[in-house]
KOLGU-4560 file (N, C-alpha, C; in nm, 3 decimals, padded with zeros to 5 digits):
<recs>
<n_xx: 08.080 n_yy: 09.247 n_zz: 07.801 ca_xx: 08.050 ca_yy: 09.121 ca_zz: 07.852 c_xx: 08.000 c_yy: 09.029 c_zz: 07.743 mol: A seq: 1 type: MET>
<n_xx: 07.871 n_yy: 09.075 n_zz: 07.705 ca_xx: 07.761 ca_yy: 09.007 ca_zz: 07.618 c_xx: 07.823 c_yy: 08.980 c_zz: 07.474 mol: A seq: 2 type: PRO>
<n_xx: 07.923 n_yy: 09.045 n_zz: 07.446 ca_xx: 07.991 ca_yy: 09.058 ca_zz: 07.297 c_xx: 08.113 c_yy: 08.929 c_zz: 07.329 mol: A seq: 3 type: GLN>
<n_xx: 08.146 n_yy: 08.942 n_zz: 07.417 ca_xx: 08.249 ca_yy: 08.820 ca_zz: 07.456 c_xx: 08.195 c_yy: 08.717 c_zz: 07.457 mol: A seq: 4 type: LEU>
<n_xx: 08.114 n_yy: 08.687 n_zz: 07.501 ca_xx: 08.022 ca_yy: 08.529 ca_zz: 07.518 c_xx: 07.981 c_yy: 08.510 c_zz: 07.369 mol: A seq: 5 type: ILE>
<n_xx: 07.934 n_yy: 08.621 n_zz: 07.309 ca_xx: 07.843 ca_yy: 08.587 ca_zz: 07.161 c_xx: 08.005 c_yy: 08.568 c_zz: 07.063 mol: A seq: 6 type: PHE>
<n_xx: 08.100 n_yy: 08.616 n_zz: 07.071 ca_xx: 08.220 ca_yy: 08.572 ca_zz: 07.003 c_xx: 08.278 c_yy: 08.424 c_zz: 07.018 mol: A seq: 7 type: PHE>
<n_xx: 08.248 n_yy: 08.437 n_zz: 07.133 ca_xx: 08.308 ca_yy: 08.280 ca_zz: 07.190 c_xx: 08.232 c_yy: 08.157 c_zz: 07.119 mol: A seq: 8 type: ALA>
<n_xx: 08.085 n_yy: 08.198 n_zz: 07.132 ca_xx: 08.009 ca_yy: 08.075 ca_zz: 07.056 c_xx: 08.023 c_yy: 08.074 c_zz: 06.920 mol: A seq: 9 type: LEU>
<n_xx: 08.034 n_yy: 08.194 n_zz: 06.851 ca_xx: 08.073 ca_yy: 08.177 ca_zz: 06.735 c_xx: 08.205 c_yy: 08.126 c_zz: 06.710 mol: A seq: 10 type: VAL>
<n_xx: 08.304 n_yy: 08.146 n_zz: 06.774 ca_xx: 08.427 ca_yy: 08.075 ca_zz: 06.751 c_xx: 08.383 c_yy: 07.902 c_zz: 06.754 mol: A seq: 11 type: GLY>
<n_xx: 08.331 n_yy: 07.864 n_zz: 06.882 ca_xx: 08.309 ca_yy: 07.734 ca_zz: 06.892 c_xx: 08.236 c_yy: 07.671 c_zz: 06.793 mol: A seq: 12 type: LEU>
<n_xx: 08.153 n_yy: 07.725 n_zz: 06.720 ca_xx: 08.080 ca_yy: 07.689 ca_zz: 06.611 c_xx: 08.152 c_yy: 07.665 c_zz: 06.466 mol: A seq: 13 type: VAL>
<n_xx: 08.241 n_yy: 07.784 n_zz: 06.467 ca_xx: 08.313 ca_yy: 07.771 ca_zz: 06.347 c_xx: 08.388 c_yy: 07.657 c_zz: 06.363 mol: A seq: 14 type: ALA>
<n_xx: 08.478 n_yy: 07.661 n_zz: 06.516 ca_xx: 08.547 ca_yy: 07.532 ca_zz: 06.514 c_xx: 08.495 c_yy: 07.426 c_zz: 06.476 mol: A seq: 15 type: TRP>
<n_xx: 08.390 n_yy: 07.379 n_zz: 06.552 ca_xx: 08.308 ca_yy: 07.270 ca_zz: 06.500 c_xx: 08.305 c_yy: 07.245 c_zz: 06.362 mol: A seq: 16 type: TYR>
<n_xx: 08.243 n_yy: 07.349 n_zz: 06.308 ca_xx: 08.204 ca_yy: 07.314 ca_zz: 06.153 c_xx: 08.347 c_yy: 07.283 c_zz: 06.083 mol: A seq: 17 type: GLY>
<n_xx: 08.445 n_yy: 07.378 n_zz: 06.107 ca_xx: 08.586 ca_yy: 07.321 ca_zz: 06.057 c_xx: 08.620 c_yy: 07.185 c_zz: 06.057 mol: A seq: 18 type: TYR>
<n_xx: 08.609 n_yy: 07.128 n_zz: 06.205 ca_xx: 08.644 ca_yy: 07.014 ca_zz: 06.227 c_xx: 08.581 c_yy: 06.898 c_zz: 06.127 mol: A seq: 19 type: ARG>
<n_xx: 08.442 n_yy: 06.909 n_zz: 06.128 ca_xx: 08.323 ca_yy: 06.836 ca_zz: 06.071 c_xx: 08.386 c_yy: 06.820 c_zz: 05.938 mol: A seq: 20 type: HIS>
<n_xx: 08.405 n_yy: 06.950 n_zz: 05.863 ca_xx: 08.466 ca_yy: 06.970 ca_zz: 05.708 c_xx: 08.597 c_yy: 06.867 c_zz: 05.702 mol: A seq: 21 type: PHE>
<n_xx: 08.677 n_yy: 06.902 n_zz: 05.764 ca_xx: 08.762 ca_yy: 06.821 ca_zz: 05.767 c_xx: 08.732 c_yy: 06.653 c_zz: 05.736 mol: A seq: 22 type: VAL>
<n_xx: 08.703 n_yy: 06.624 n_zz: 05.877 ca_xx: 08.661 ca_yy: 06.458 ca_zz: 05.874 c_xx: 08.568 c_yy: 06.418 c_zz: 05.752 mol: A seq: 23 type: ARG>
<n_xx: 08.475 n_yy: 06.496 n_zz: 05.694 ca_xx: 08.426 ca_yy: 06.468 ca_zz: 05.567 c_xx: 08.506 c_yy: 06.470 c_zz: 05.458 mol: A seq: 24 type: GLU>
<n_xx: 08.611 n_yy: 06.566 n_zz: 05.467 ca_xx: 08.696 ca_yy: 06.536 ca_zz: 05.348 c_xx: 08.797 c_yy: 06.440 c_zz: 05.351 mol: A seq: 25 type: ALA>
<n_xx: 08.845 n_yy: 06.410 n_zz: 05.443 ca_xx: 08.903 ca_yy: 06.290 ca_zz: 05.461 c_xx: 08.850 c_yy: 06.155 c_zz: 05.429 mol: A seq: 26 type: GLU>
<n_xx: 08.745 n_yy: 06.146 n_zz: 05.465 ca_xx: 08.664 ca_yy: 06.031 ca_zz: 05.424 c_xx: 08.617 c_yy: 06.013 c_zz: 05.260 mol: A seq: 27 type: ARG>
<n_xx: 08.606 n_yy: 06.098 n_zz: 05.193 ca_xx: 08.589 ca_yy: 06.131 ca_zz: 05.070 c_xx: 08.717 c_yy: 06.119 c_zz: 04.996 mol: A seq: 28 type: VAL>
<n_xx: 08.791 n_yy: 06.163 n_zz: 05.061 ca_xx: 08.939 ca_yy: 06.167 ca_zz: 04.978 c_xx: 08.998 c_yy: 06.019 c_zz: 04.989 mol: A seq: 29 type: THR>
<n_xx: 08.967 n_yy: 05.935 n_zz: 05.116 ca_xx: 08.995 ca_yy: 05.779 ca_zz: 05.109 c_xx: 08.918 c_yy: 05.696 c_zz: 05.021 mol: A seq: 30 type: ALA>
<n_xx: 08.803 n_yy: 05.759 n_zz: 05.000 ca_xx: 08.677 ca_yy: 05.645 ca_zz: 04.927 c_xx: 08.757 c_yy: 05.676 c_zz: 04.779 mol: A seq: 31 type: LYS>
<n_xx: 08.764 n_yy: 05.806 n_zz: 04.738 ca_xx: 08.819 ca_yy: 05.813 ca_zz: 04.595 c_xx: 08.929 c_yy: 05.742 c_zz: 04.564 mol: A seq: 32 type: VAL>
<n_xx: 09.046 n_yy: 05.748 n_zz: 04.682 ca_xx: 09.179 ca_yy: 05.672 ca_zz: 04.666 c_xx: 09.125 c_yy: 05.521 c_zz: 04.647 mol: A seq: 33 type: ARG>
<n_xx: 09.049 n_yy: 05.471 n_zz: 04.730 ca_xx: 09.024 ca_yy: 05.319 ca_zz: 04.724 c_xx: 08.969 c_yy: 05.293 c_zz: 04.571 mol: A seq: 34 type: ARG>
<n_xx: 08.885 n_yy: 05.397 n_zz: 04.514 ca_xx: 08.839 ca_yy: 05.355 ca_zz: 04.380 c_xx: 08.894 c_yy: 05.367 c_zz: 04.283 mol: A seq: 35 type: GLU>
<n_xx: 08.994 n_yy: 05.491 n_zz: 04.319 ca_xx: 09.110 ca_yy: 05.479 ca_zz: 04.178 c_xx: 09.225 c_yy: 05.350 c_zz: 04.189 mol: A seq: 36 type: GLU>
<n_xx: 09.236 n_yy: 05.317 n_zz: 04.295 ca_xx: 09.315 ca_yy: 05.203 ca_zz: 04.304 c_xx: 09.269 c_yy: 05.057 c_zz: 04.290 mol: A seq: 37 type: HIS>
<n_xx: 09.118 n_yy: 05.076 n_zz: 04.267 ca_xx: 09.054 ca_yy: 04.923 ca_zz: 04.229 c_xx: 09.034 c_yy: 04.949 c_zz: 04.065 mol: A seq: 38 type: GLN>
<n_xx: 09.033 n_yy: 05.059 n_zz: 04.047 ca_xx: 09.034 ca_yy: 05.077 ca_zz: 03.865 c_xx: 09.175 c_yy: 05.063 c_zz: 03.810 mol: A seq: 39 type: ALA>
<n_xx: 09.260 n_yy: 05.110 n_zz: 03.900 ca_xx: 09.415 ca_yy: 05.085 ca_zz: 03.857 c_xx: 09.418 c_yy: 04.939 c_zz: 03.835 mol: A seq: 40 type: ALA>
<n_xx: 09.399 n_yy: 04.849 n_zz: 03.944 ca_xx: 09.434 ca_yy: 04.723 ca_zz: 03.930 c_xx: 09.332 c_yy: 04.587 c_zz: 03.887 mol: A seq: 41 type: THR>
<n_xx: 09.196 n_yy: 04.685 n_zz: 03.860 ca_xx: 09.076 ca_yy: 04.585 ca_zz: 03.799 c_xx: 09.001 c_yy: 04.501 c_zz: 03.863 mol: A seq: 42 type: GLY>
<n_xx: 09.015 n_yy: 04.538 n_zz: 04.035 ca_xx: 08.946 ca_yy: 04.478 ca_zz: 04.105 c_xx: 08.799 c_yy: 04.510 c_zz: 04.169 mol: A seq: 43 type: THR>
<n_xx: 08.704 n_yy: 04.454 n_zz: 04.230 ca_xx: 08.569 ca_yy: 04.508 ca_zz: 04.209 c_xx: 08.522 c_yy: 04.555 c_zz: 04.367 mol: A seq: 44 type: GLN>
<n_xx: 08.647 n_yy: 04.549 n_zz: 04.456 ca_xx: 08.587 ca_yy: 04.587 ca_zz: 04.597 c_xx: 08.679 c_yy: 04.543 c_zz: 04.668 mol: A seq: 45 type: GLY>
<n_xx: 08.670 n_yy: 04.540 n_zz: 04.780 ca_xx: 08.755 ca_yy: 04.525 ca_zz: 04.889 c_xx: 08.709 c_yy: 04.414 c_zz: 04.981 mol: A seq: 46 type: THR>
<n_xx: 08.748 n_yy: 04.282 n_zz: 05.012 ca_xx: 08.682 ca_yy: 04.166 ca_zz: 05.096 c_xx: 08.747 c_yy: 04.198 c_zz: 05.260 mol: A seq: 47 type: LEU>
<n_xx: 08.642 n_yy: 04.185 n_zz: 05.309 ca_xx: 08.702 ca_yy: 04.196 ca_zz: 05.476 c_xx: 08.611 c_yy: 04.053 c_zz: 05.554 mol: A seq: 48 type: VAL>
<n_xx: 08.665 n_yy: 04.038 n_zz: 05.651 ca_xx: 08.657 ca_yy: 03.920 ca_zz: 05.711 c_xx: 08.534 c_yy: 03.940 c_zz: 05.837 mol: A seq: 49 type: LYS>
<n_xx: 08.433 n_yy: 03.879 n_zz: 05.815 ca_xx: 08.340 ca_yy: 03.869 ca_zz: 05.915 c_xx: 08.376 c_yy: 03.825 c_zz: 06.059 mol: A seq: 50 type: ASP>
<n_xx: 08.387 n_yy: 03.880 n_zz: 06.156 ca_xx: 08.449 ca_yy: 03.819 ca_zz: 06.278 c_xx: 08.346 c_yy: 03.702 c_zz: 06.355 mol: A seq: 51 type: PRO>
<n_xx: 08.259 n_yy: 03.705 n_zz: 06.324 ca_xx: 08.161 ca_yy: 03.627 ca_zz: 06.398 c_xx: 08.108 c_yy: 03.508 c_zz: 06.292 mol: A seq: 52 type: GLU>
<n_xx: 08.110 n_yy: 03.505 n_zz: 06.168 ca_xx: 08.087 ca_yy: 03.377 ca_zz: 06.100 c_xx: 08.204 c_yy: 03.354 c_zz: 06.007 mol: A seq: 53 type: THR>
<n_xx: 08.337 n_yy: 03.440 n_zz: 06.002 ca_xx: 08.456 ca_yy: 03.371 ca_zz: 05.957 c_xx: 08.448 c_yy: 03.375 c_zz: 05.783 mol: A seq: 54 type: GLY>
<n_xx: 08.285 n_yy: 03.438 n_zz: 05.756 ca_xx: 08.334 ca_yy: 03.463 ca_zz: 05.636 c_xx: 08.353 c_yy: 03.589 c_zz: 05.560 mol: A seq: 55 type: GLU>
<n_xx: 08.386 n_yy: 03.591 n_zz: 05.425 ca_xx: 08.471 ca_yy: 03.752 ca_zz: 05.367 c_xx: 08.320 c_yy: 03.789 c_zz: 05.289 mol: A seq: 56 type: TYR>
<n_xx: 08.319 n_yy: 03.913 n_zz: 05.318 ca_xx: 08.219 ca_yy: 04.021 ca_zz: 05.270 c_xx: 08.273 c_yy: 04.114 c_zz: 05.182 mol: A seq: 57 type: ARG>
<n_xx: 08.192 n_yy: 04.169 n_zz: 05.097 ca_xx: 08.265 ca_yy: 04.310 ca_zz: 05.049 c_xx: 08.220 c_yy: 04.411 c_zz: 05.150 mol: A seq: 58 type: LEU>
<n_xx: 08.334 n_yy: 04.517 n_zz: 05.151 ca_xx: 08.353 ca_yy: 04.629 ca_zz: 05.275 c_xx: 08.234 c_yy: 04.711 c_zz: 05.195 mol: A seq: 59 type: ALA>
<n_xx: 08.212 n_yy: 04.746 n_zz: 05.314 ca_xx: 08.046 ca_yy: 04.881 ca_zz: 05.320 c_xx: 08.118 c_yy: 04.997 c_zz: 05.323 mol: A seq: 60 type: LYS>
<n_xx: 08.103 n_yy: 05.090 n_zz: 05.236 ca_xx: 08.129 ca_yy: 05.221 ca_zz: 05.242 c_xx: 08.073 c_yy: 05.322 c_zz: 05.332 mol: A seq: 61 type: ASP>
</recs>
């Protein structure tokens, strides 16, 4: 029975690590694609509207 609990814990940790890895990889891939698009079009950033002030600012990554 202790072996079953051990392998269940190892499986949960592996699943959590995999999900974290995938989430980070998607974030990095999206950032690289944005930068490639900006380089191709000659832009220097993406503007987003601040809902409180109504001013446009550069998006933070």
